[in-house]
Phi, psi and omega in degrees: 000148185299323187264013184306319181291326177291316177301316181297321178297319179294319179293316180296332182281348183263159179294160178276351173212167180106220185219160179227140175257140179234124177256113181087119183236355182280170180295324179210162182303145177059032178226136177276002184284125179249356179296124181080007182288127176301326179298318180296320178299314178296316180303314179298319179295318179295318178300315179299334178271002177087013180275137173282138184246132174243120184240156172216132170218137185291339178265116181298329180296336182299328183293342178296335181266009182286149175300146180259046180215166176072191181253094181248128178245000000 
């Protein structure tokens, strides 16, 4: 994937345990679409690494596209 090195830098910058906050999870601003969203890719990688995720997006519909795994608040 084109952004693999950017994702890896974000993952490496985070703790190996604990929690991470994510502001905005959609593909683009003011859209509930999460398909292809870089945030979703990072969230999945953090969940797989055992990190608790705290998310916020101003559009409530956006949460419908969230992964159904891990500890997401």
